[in-house]
N, C-alpha and C positions, 0 to 999 in steps of 0.2 A: 164681814162684822167682824171676823177672827183680827183685824188689823187694830183694831181698836185695844185691846189685850192685848196684842205685843209691841203697843206704844207706851205701856204703865211703866209704872215705877215700880224695884221690889223693895219692900220696907217691914222689914220683922213687924206682924202683929197688923199689917195692913188689913183694914176690910173697905177700901173705894171709896170712891170710884177710880181714883189715879193711883192711888199708893194701894200698894194687893201685895199679901205673902202668897204662898200656894195655896192657903184654904180659901182663904178671899176672892183669888183670881179663881178658881173651879164653883163656888160657891156663885158669884156674879153671871159668868159665863155658862153654866150651866144651863143657869137662867133664863136669861136673857138669846142665846145661843139656839137650845132647843126645848122654850115653853116649859122646864122642870120649875116644876116647885121651890121658892128661894129657901133652899138651908137657913138654918140658925145660925147666926154671929160667933158661938163658940168663941169668945174672946180668949178662952181661957189655951183653945190648942193654936200656939205659935211656935217657929223654927225654933227646936231645942228643946221644949218639953213633950218628950215624946209619948211619956203616959197621959197628959193633956191630947195630946194628938190622936192616942189609942183610944180613950176616953169618947173624944167626939165624934170618932167613926162608929165604935161603938152605939150612941145614942140618936145620932145622927139615922143611921141606917133602917137602926129601930123603927126612931119615932118618922120615918116619909116612906117606911116598909120597902124599902132597898133593899136587895136582895145580892150574894154572889151574882156573877154572869159571865160568857164568855164576852172576850172584848165587842165592844160595838159603840156609834156615836153615841157621845151621849154621859156614856158611862163614865162614873169616878174612876181615876184608876189610882187607888190604894200602894203602896211602896212599903213593904215590911222587911224590916231586920229581926231575924226570929222573930219575937212574938209580940214588937214593938210596931206600929206604924209611924213611920219618917219621915214622910214626904206624901202629897197627890196630885195628880193633875188629871184631866177631862181628855178623854176620845176623840176629837174631832177630826173633818176632814178638810185638807188643804190640796190643792193641786188637782183633784182628784187621789188622793192619798190620804190614808189614815198616818194623825200624830197622835201625840201627847204634850196638849197645850198646857203647860208648867212656870212657875220662877221660881228663883233664888237667884243669890247673887249667879253672875250678874245684873241678870234680869230676864224677863220674860222670852220662852221661846219655842218653837214648834222641833220637837221629838220623835224619833224613828221608833215605833212603840218596843221594839229589837230592842234598840240601844235603851230603853227604860226599862225595859224587864232585867235587863244584864247588869245594871247597876246595883240590885237588890235581891236581898235571899228572896224575897215572893212579889206578885204582883199582883193583886185581888181587886176584880171592875165588880163595881157594883152600881143598877139600877135600879129605879120603879118601874 
């Protein structure tokens, strides 16, 4: 089922089902792969609008009663640079290993958590 998301196309502001940005990918994959509630659209949270992305993380986590957790399957990986959330991914399993499913230019991919975490000041995982 992860293959479905790896064959999507990255589009800034994309909410699916074929054209997705990082939030759009996490929103759909979290619901479809893990049976979690569908997160709100948050159309204002688009790549490059870091204050809007940060606000979306705060409102979605409050709305869905999500809290910071240790990395676990189905958790949203929020990537921070200082006080701003700049990217999101989703913890998934493929080939018996944990990965972060993410998308941006040039498109979707599976990234080892260690490499994902290394790119940012901090990574906070959220789940309900």
